[in-house]
Structures are given as C-alpha cells and as structure tokens.
C-alpha atoms as an extended CHARMM CRD file, in Angstrom:
* protein
*
        85  EXT
         1         1  MET       CA             20.8840000000       15.5660000000       -4.1830000000  PROA      1               0.0000000000
         2         2  ALA       CA             17.1650000000       14.9960000000       -2.4770000000  PROA      2               0.0000000000
         3         3  PRO       CA             13.8380000000       16.5780000000       -3.9900000000  PROA      3               0.0000000000
         4         4  ALA       CA             13.0460000000       19.6720000000       -2.0280000000  PROA      4               0.0000000000
         5         5  THR       CA              9.4830000000       18.0980000000       -0.2420000000  PROA      5               0.0000000000
         6         6  PRO       CA             10.0500000000       17.1530000000        3.3180000000  PROA      6               0.0000000000
         7         7  THR       CA              8.7600000000       13.9250000000        2.5930000000  PROA      7               0.0000000000
         8         8  LEU       CA             11.2380000000       12.9410000000        0.1420000000  PROA      8               0.0000000000
         9         9  GLN       CA             13.8690000000       14.6120000000        1.7760000000  PROA      9               0.0000000000
        10        10  ALA       CA             13.5250000000       11.9720000000        4.9660000000  PROA      10              0.0000000000
        11        11  ALA       CA             12.6570000000        9.1720000000        3.0750000000  PROA      11              0.0000000000
        12        12  LEU       CA             16.1690000000        9.4810000000        0.8310000000  PROA      12              0.0000000000
        13        13  ARG       CA             18.7470000000       11.1600000000        3.4980000000  PROA      13              0.0000000000
        14        14  ASN       CA             20.4000000000        7.9860000000        3.7660000000  PROA      14              0.0000000000
        15        15  LYS       CA             20.2490000000        7.2070000000       -0.0680000000  PROA      15              0.0000000000
        16        16  PRO       CA             19.7240000000        9.7450000000       -2.3840000000  PROA      16              0.0000000000
        17        17  LEU       CA             18.4240000000        9.5420000000       -6.0100000000  PROA      17              0.0000000000
        18        18  THR       CA             20.5750000000        9.1160000000       -8.9520000000  PROA      18              0.0000000000
        19        19  GLN       CA             20.8100000000       11.3970000000      -11.9120000000  PROA      19              0.0000000000
        20        20  GLY       CA             18.6260000000        8.7990000000      -14.0550000000  PROA      20              0.0000000000
        21        21  GLU       CA             16.0530000000        8.3360000000      -10.9620000000  PROA      21              0.0000000000
        22        22  LEU       CA             15.9260000000       12.3780000000      -10.7540000000  PROA      22              0.0000000000
        23        23  VAL       CA             14.7810000000       12.9250000000      -14.5010000000  PROA      23              0.0000000000
        24        24  VAL       CA             12.5030000000       10.4130000000      -14.5170000000  PROA      24              0.0000000000
        25        25  LEU       CA             10.7760000000       11.7440000000      -11.1880000000  PROA      25              0.0000000000
        26        26  LEU       CA             10.8330000000       15.2760000000      -12.7080000000  PROA      26              0.0000000000
        27        27  ALA       CA              9.1520000000       14.0690000000      -16.1070000000  PROA      27              0.0000000000
        28        28  TYR       CA              6.5110000000       11.9870000000      -13.7380000000  PROA      28              0.0000000000
        29        29  LEU       CA              5.9630000000       15.1880000000      -11.9740000000  PROA      29              0.0000000000
        30        30  GLU       CA              5.7050000000       17.3800000000      -15.0780000000  PROA      30              0.0000000000
        31        31  GLN       CA              3.4900000000       15.0670000000      -16.5770000000  PROA      31              0.0000000000
        32        32  ALA       CA              1.0710000000       14.9060000000      -13.8890000000  PROA      32              0.0000000000
        33        33  GLN       CA              1.0920000000       18.6580000000      -13.5950000000  PROA      33              0.0000000000
        34        34  SER       CA              0.1130000000       19.1570000000      -17.0780000000  PROA      34              0.0000000000
        35        35  ALA       CA             -2.8660000000       16.1010000000      -17.0250000000  PROA      35              0.0000000000
        36        36  GLN       CA             -6.3030000000       17.1410000000      -17.5700000000  PROA      36              0.0000000000
        37        37  PRO       CA             -8.5120000000       16.9800000000      -14.0210000000  PROA      37              0.0000000000
        38        38  ALA       CA            -10.4040000000       14.2310000000      -13.4970000000  PROA      38              0.0000000000
        39        39  ASP       CA            -14.2610000000       13.6320000000      -14.8730000000  PROA      39              0.0000000000
        40        40  ARG       CA            -16.4190000000       14.3680000000      -11.7490000000  PROA      40              0.0000000000
        41        41  THR       CA            -19.5050000000       12.9050000000      -13.5600000000  PROA      41              0.0000000000
        42        42  HSD       CA            -18.8600000000        9.4530000000      -11.7490000000  PROA      42              0.0000000000
        43        43  LEU       CA            -18.6830000000       10.9600000000       -8.3190000000  PROA      43              0.0000000000
        44        44  LEU       CA            -22.0490000000       12.4270000000       -9.0590000000  PROA      44              0.0000000000
        45        45  THR       CA            -23.7090000000        9.4100000000      -10.2240000000  PROA      45              0.0000000000
        46        46  PHE       CA            -22.0500000000        7.7450000000       -7.0550000000  PROA      46              0.0000000000
        47        47  PHE       CA            -23.6830000000        9.8010000000       -4.6450000000  PROA      47              0.0000000000
        48        48  LEU       CA            -27.0990000000        9.5210000000       -6.6140000000  PROA      48              0.0000000000
        49        49  LEU       CA            -26.9910000000        5.9560000000       -6.8730000000  PROA      49              0.0000000000
        50        50  GLY       CA            -26.5350000000        5.6020000000       -3.1810000000  PROA      50              0.0000000000
        51        51  PHE       CA            -28.8840000000        8.1970000000       -2.4600000000  PROA      51              0.0000000000
        52        52  SER       CA            -31.6460000000        6.9540000000       -4.2760000000  PROA      52              0.0000000000
        53        53  GLY       CA            -30.8040000000        3.3170000000       -2.8080000000  PROA      53              0.0000000000
        54        54  MET       CA            -30.9320000000        4.7790000000        0.7970000000  PROA      54              0.0000000000
        55        55  VAL       CA            -34.3430000000        6.2960000000        0.0340000000  PROA      55              0.0000000000
        56        56  LEU       CA            -35.8720000000        3.1280000000       -1.3020000000  PROA      56              0.0000000000
        57        57  ALA       CA            -34.6180000000        0.7200000000        1.1760000000  PROA      57              0.0000000000
        58        58  LEU       CA            -36.0400000000        3.6000000000        4.1060000000  PROA      58              0.0000000000
        59        59  ALA       CA            -39.3650000000        3.1090000000        2.1640000000  PROA      59              0.0000000000
        60        60  ALA       CA            -39.0790000000       -0.6100000000        2.1060000000  PROA      60              0.0000000000
        61        61  LEU       CA            -38.8230000000       -0.7900000000        6.0800000000  PROA      61              0.0000000000
        62        62  HSD       CA            -41.1590000000        1.7150000000        6.4590000000  PROA      62              0.0000000000
        63        63  ALA       CA            -43.7360000000       -0.7840000000        4.2160000000  PROA      63              0.0000000000
        64        64  VAL       CA            -42.6150000000       -3.6160000000        6.3560000000  PROA      64              0.0000000000
        65        65  TRP       CA            -42.5390000000       -2.0730000000        9.7770000000  PROA      65              0.0000000000
        66        66  ARG       CA            -45.9670000000        0.2640000000        9.2890000000  PROA      66              0.0000000000
        67        67  GLN       CA            -48.1320000000       -2.6260000000       10.7240000000  PROA      67              0.0000000000
        68        68  ARG       CA            -45.7640000000       -3.8020000000       13.4170000000  PROA      68              0.0000000000
        69        69  LEU       CA            -46.2220000000       -0.4850000000       15.6730000000  PROA      69              0.0000000000
        70        70  CYS       CA            -50.2520000000       -0.8780000000       14.7790000000  PROA      70              0.0000000000
        71        71  ALA       CA            -50.3110000000       -4.2540000000       16.3080000000  PROA      71              0.0000000000
        72        72  VAL       CA            -48.2810000000       -3.6360000000       19.3880000000  PROA      72              0.0000000000
        73        73  ARG       CA            -50.1310000000       -0.4760000000       20.3350000000  PROA      73              0.0000000000
        74        74  GLN       CA            -53.3390000000       -1.4620000000       19.5970000000  PROA      74              0.0000000000
        75        75  PRO       CA            -54.1900000000       -4.0640000000       22.3260000000  PROA      75              0.0000000000
        76        76  PRO       CA            -52.9220000000       -1.1510000000       25.2410000000  PROA      76              0.0000000000
        77        77  ILE       CA            -54.8160000000        1.3340000000       23.8000000000  PROA      77              0.0000000000
        78        78  ALA       CA            -57.9920000000       -1.0750000000       23.6080000000  PROA      78              0.0000000000
        79        79  THR       CA            -57.6470000000       -1.8520000000       27.1140000000  PROA      79              0.0000000000
        80        80  GLN       CA            -57.3110000000        1.8100000000       27.9110000000  PROA      80              0.0000000000
        81        81  GLN       CA            -60.3680000000        2.7090000000       26.1640000000  PROA      81              0.0000000000
        82        82  ARG       CA            -62.7040000000       -0.3320000000       27.6290000000  PROA      82              0.0000000000
        83        83  GLY       CA            -61.3810000000        1.4390000000       31.3090000000  PROA      83              0.0000000000
        84        84  GLU       CA            -59.5750000000       -1.9210000000       32.4360000000  PROA      84              0.0000000000
        85        85  MET       CA            -56.6810000000        0.1450000000       33.3880000000  PROA      85              0.0000000000
C-alpha cells in the first residue's frame, strides 16, 4: 500500500512499501509534525549581518571612488570656465 501523497505514489507505484517501512515512515512523520518550530533568530541575525556588511562595503567604495569623479571632471570644467571650449 502506497501513501496517499502524489509524490510517494509515483515513486512507489512499482515497489510498494512493506509493513515495516510504513510503520517507520508514519513514526517519522508524526515526530516531525509534533516537533518545535525552528528558531528564527538565526535568520534575522544572518540578514542583519549581511545588510551591515553591504552598508560598510558601499561606504568603503564611496570613500575610495569619491575623489575619482572630481579628478575626471575638474579638467573639463576648468577648460569650460576659461572659455577655451
């Protein structure tokens, strides 16, 4: 006899579960159903650490590249202000 789920029915169509396998499967499913829900604080900590790392990386990139745009734009602006264009 195969369990009533479509996935297991397809997998066990040619070789059905034995009585012993069925007992073990049902015991596992009952134990999994009565288990405590997972603690979500680890997920929140992971998200906050990732977000903090992203903010720090963006701040570091801004500090490194801040002068780059000024160095690239200053010569054309100075040329334009002198009226050489």
